[in-house]
N, C-alpha and C positions, 0 to 999 in steps of 0.2 A: 481138450482133456491134457491137464500141463505134463511134460517131457518126464519121466523119470530123472534123467540125466543129461545134463548139457557139459559138452567139449569144449574148451576154448584153447587156441593157440595162438601166437606170433610168431611170423616167418618174416625171413629173407635179412637187408639190410633196419638198421635201425630207423626209425622216424619219431616228431615230437610229437605222435598220438598214440604208442603205441599201451604205455601203460595207464594213461586213461580212459580209451576204449576198455580195455578188460575192468578196472574199474567201472564202465558206465553199463557194461553189459548186463555186471554181477547188482550193481541197484536195478535197473531196468527188469532181471528176473524176480528179484525183491518184491517191485509192483505186480508185475503180471503174472508171476508166478511162482508165490512167494515156497510151494510147495517141490520146487527142480532141487537137485542136487546136482553142482556144479563143480567138474572137474577143472584144472589147467594142466595140461602138458608144460613140462619144460622145456626150453628150446626146442618151440615148433615142430616139424614134421620130424626129427631126430625123436622127440622124447614119445611122440607117437609110435614112434618104429618100437621104442626097445620099451612102451610102458611105464613110462617116465611122469606119473599126475601126482595131483595136489588134490587133495578135497578141498572148495572154500566153505568152513566152517560159519557159524552164526554170528561170533566174535569178527573174523574178517571179515564179513557181510558189512559189517556195522560201521568199518575205519574205512572201508576204499575208497572214501573219498580223497586220501594223501594223494594216491598212485598220481591225480590229478597236478599234484604240482612237480613231479617228478618227469625226466626223458626216459629214454631209453624204455627197455619191456624188463618189468619186474619179474615178470614169469619165462625170460627167456627167450632170444631167437637163435635162429642157426640158418644156412643157405643149406638144403637138402631138396633136390629132386627127387621125387618119387619116381618119374621114369626114367633115373639114371641108375639103375641097377650096382653096374659098378662100381660107384662115383659110392653106394651104400654099403655095398661089400667089403670095397676097404676101409669104410668108417665101423666097419664090425655090428652096422645095426641091420646087418640079415645075413641068413645064411647062403652057402653056396648052392644054386638053384630056384632062389626065392627071388618071388616078383616083388618088390616094394610096394608098390598097391596092394597086391591082394595082403601083403601082410598087416596093412596100413587097416585094409577095408577090416580086415577079420580080428587086428586088436581092438579097433571102434566097435564091432558088433559085442567081444569078449568081456569089453568097458561098460557094456549096457548102452551102450549114447545112441540120443535119439534126435539129439538137435549137435551141428558141431559148427562153429563159430571160427574164422579164419578171417586175420587181420592181416593184409602184407600186401605187397604189389602185386603186378599183370601175373607175374611165375607161381607165387602165392594159390593165388584165387583160380590160377590155371587145373594149379593140380587137382584144388578144390571140387573145379567142375568136373573132373574125371571122378573123382570120389564120388559126385551125385550122381553122373550116368549109373556108374557101377552097383550102385544101391538100386536103381531105379529098377536098370534091367535084372537085377540080383529079386529084387520084388520088396528091399527090405528097407519100412519106413522111417528115413533118416533126415532129416533137413538138413543141409549145409546152407549157411548163411555168411557170404563173405564181406570182411569192410574192407574198402580201399585204401591202402598206408602208401605214397610215395610222395617225397619231397620235392621227384621231377615232375607233378604233375602231368602226367605222358600216358594216359589212363582210357581209351574208347569206352564209353560215349560222356566217361564225368568230366565235367568239367571244373570241379574242386577237388581233391585229394583229400583225404588228411596228413596234417601235418605240412600239407606244399605251403600253408600259406604263415604259417613259424616258422619255417626254412627261409623266406624269402627274409621275412623281417629280421632275425637272425645274421643273416650274411651279410645285409646292411649293416648291421649294429657292427658286426665285426670288421670290416672294413672301414668301416666311422674312426677306429683305434689305428688299426693299422696304416691309415691315409697320411698318419703324422709322421711317419717314417719317413714322407718325403723332403724334412728337414733334417735327415741322420747326413747327407750325404751330397754331391753336387750332382748335377747331370742324374739322378734318379731313375731308374725303371720299375718299378712297382706291378708286378703278376700278381691277381688276385682270381684265384683257381675255384671256380665253385661247382660241386657236382651238378653231371648231366649227362651221360651216357651219350645220349641219342636225341636228346630232348633239351632247348636251353631258354623253358621257361623258367627256370628257381634263377637265372642267370642272369634274363631279362628282369626280372621282377626285382632282385637285389636291387640291381645298377639302375629302376627306377623308385628303387624307395629310398637308394641312399644319396639320388639325385634330388630328391623332396624333403629328406632332412636339411641337405646346403642348403635346401632356402628358405630354413627356417634357422640361420646361425649368422650369426654377427661377423663379420669380417673385419681385419685393418689389411689395406693394402700397404698401405706408408711406413709397417713394421715388416713386412717378410707374412703376415695373412691373407694371402691373397686367395681368393677363389679359385681362380685358374689352378692353384698347385694341386688344392686338394679334390678337384673336380676330376670324372669321368675320362679319356682320350681315346677309350675305343673299345668296343663291347664287340665278342667273337663267339659264335652259337654256330652248332651244328649245321641249322636251317639253311644258316649262308655261305654266298657265295662271294670272295672278295681275290682284288687282284693284291698281291705280297707287294708288288715293286708302288702305287700305289699309295698301300698304307704302309711304306716304306717310306715314300717321301713325306707322306702326310705327319706322322711322327717326328720325323727327324725336324721337321720346321715344328710342332708342338716344343721338343726340347731346346730347341734355341731361344724360342719366345717367353716357354713357362717356364724352364729351369730343369723340370720332372717330366717323367711320363706312367700315368694311372692305367692300368690295364683289366678288362673282367672278360675273362676268359672261361668258356664252359672246356668240363673234364673230354667232354669228347669231339672239339673243335681241335680239327688236325690230326684226330686216332688214325683214319685211313692214311695220310701220307708216314705216319709215324710208322706204323706195321708194315707197310709198304718197305721203306728201310730198314727194317731189321728183317725180315724175310728176305732183302734182297743180300743182306748184308750174314745170312746165316747162322740168326740168332735167334733161339730159343722165340715164342710170342706166349707169356703168360695166358693162363686161363684158365675162369674157376668152373665148377659141376654143373654150370650152364654154356658153357661155351663160352661166355662173355671176354673179352679183353683184361688182365688186370690193370686197369688203368693207375692204381697205386705203384704198380712196379713199373709201369713204363714210362712216370709222369709226363704228363702232355704239359706241365703251365712251367718246368723246367724247361723241356724243351721249346717251350713258344718262344721264353724268354731269351736262350741263350741265341736260336736266330737273330730277333729281334735286336738285340743288346749290340753287337757290333755294329748294324749297321744303322745302326737313328744315335752313337758316339754316348752309349750310354757308362758311366765310369761306373755302375754301382748296378743290381740287378740282385734284388730283392722277388722271391715266387712264397706268397701263402694263401695255404688252403683251408674255407671256410667249412667245409666239409661235413667234418666232426663237431666243428661247437654249433654247427646250426642242426646236424641230424639229429642229434643229443638234448635238445633245448623241452625243455616243457612246454605244454601246448596255449600258444595267445588266448585271447579272448574270444578271436575269430576262429579259430580253430576249436576250441573247447565247446563251443555251442554247437558246432557240426557236429561232433564228437558223442556228445548228449542225444542228437533228434537221430540220426543216424542208428546208435545202439537201443534206443526206442522202437523205431521198425524195423532192426534185425533181429532183434526181441519177438516182436507178434509175430513180425511173418516166418521165422520158424516154430512158433507154437500155432500156427495155422496150419502149418505141415510144407510150405513153401522153401524153394530153395531159389539161392541168385544171388547179387552181391547190392548190397545198399549204397549208392550214391547219388549225387545231383548230376541229371539225365539232361547232356546236351541235346541230345533228340530227341526230349517232350517237356520242352522250356525251361532246364535247368530245375523241374522239379524232384526233388529226392524222394529216390522211388528204389521199389526190390529190382534191378535190373536184372534178368535172362544170363546165364552162363555165356554164352554162344554169343552174346551180344558184346563182350568184353575183350579187347585184343591193347594190349599193348603198343608200345611204340608212337603214341600221339605227337607229332611234330607241332612245333611252336609258329604260330601264325607271325612269322616277322613282317608280314603288311599290316599289322593292324596297327590303327591310331595311335597307342600307348608307345610301339617302337618304336616307330615312323619320328613319330616326337622325340624322341629317346634321343634316336641318330642325329634327329636336326640338333637340336639345343648341344652335341658335343662335339659337331662340324664332321661327318663320320657319314660318308654317303652310302 
């Protein structure tokens, strides 16, 4: 039997899949359960706690295809953790003595929701799992089905999360413009800081795509349009261990022979060192509601560039961050196909009363499946020993 009401929310940071996923879910219910009423909660769990939602009208449902041409989330995001009661109270989302999880569960019951779709990363789906457990214990017939979005592609056991492929493509495109800054001054150091707190997948994937783009370009070395100047000279990921002395010597040689140095750096590379220095100096380390270090506040790319510039003799250093550009993009063809297929399975699973996260299950041959919440974990590291990354490092002369 079709559910009376379906709730949809997007949460966490934005990614190239969010608006499209909302639209595809609405279209899927239009095919599978046209009688279902769909509610969209504004700004994720914040809207859920406040009861701030809007119903999807028939006119809206006919036009949601346009959402696939936009990035961001049309219904709004927020970083709210239902297990952080203090932060929820500070934001005015709950009252004194209230438990945000209990408030959220009661709101879902009050709103008549029988299916909740959460579109977000591992934090978002961890909260969704807790809600699903609460409903199961209370005997409430509410299906909770998540869709995994994160440009870091770091969710276990999912092989490719929604939005990641687009983010890699757009990060490479971003640097194809920034790389031209190598002509703006002699002995230029360019640091391309890529999002990736604990996982270097996005940095590696963007670097591989950028070098593939270089392979398709025509160069004119006699006039200074030398591929070596536009190439990548170093890639640094959180999963890598490198000897700074060896890297300084290698990059100094690149600067002397090529005339500039271009680096791809994950924002999480070297963070432990930066945080340790801040704590030694008695400085406050800014953290968000989830306890994560606010990387935009400590500025890893700037720190990384400053450490290298003096040692390799750079006359000018340029740090450019592709994160907001990449994560705000509309989905590419690869992502859009995966979003549509995932939304269809998510709706079908919910209608069958099943809960979990829909994704490409790496422990089941990469098959698109409904994965039990207890198998979902964040923090999947990038495999720096994989063939593609080893070839990248060999191609740029980095051990």
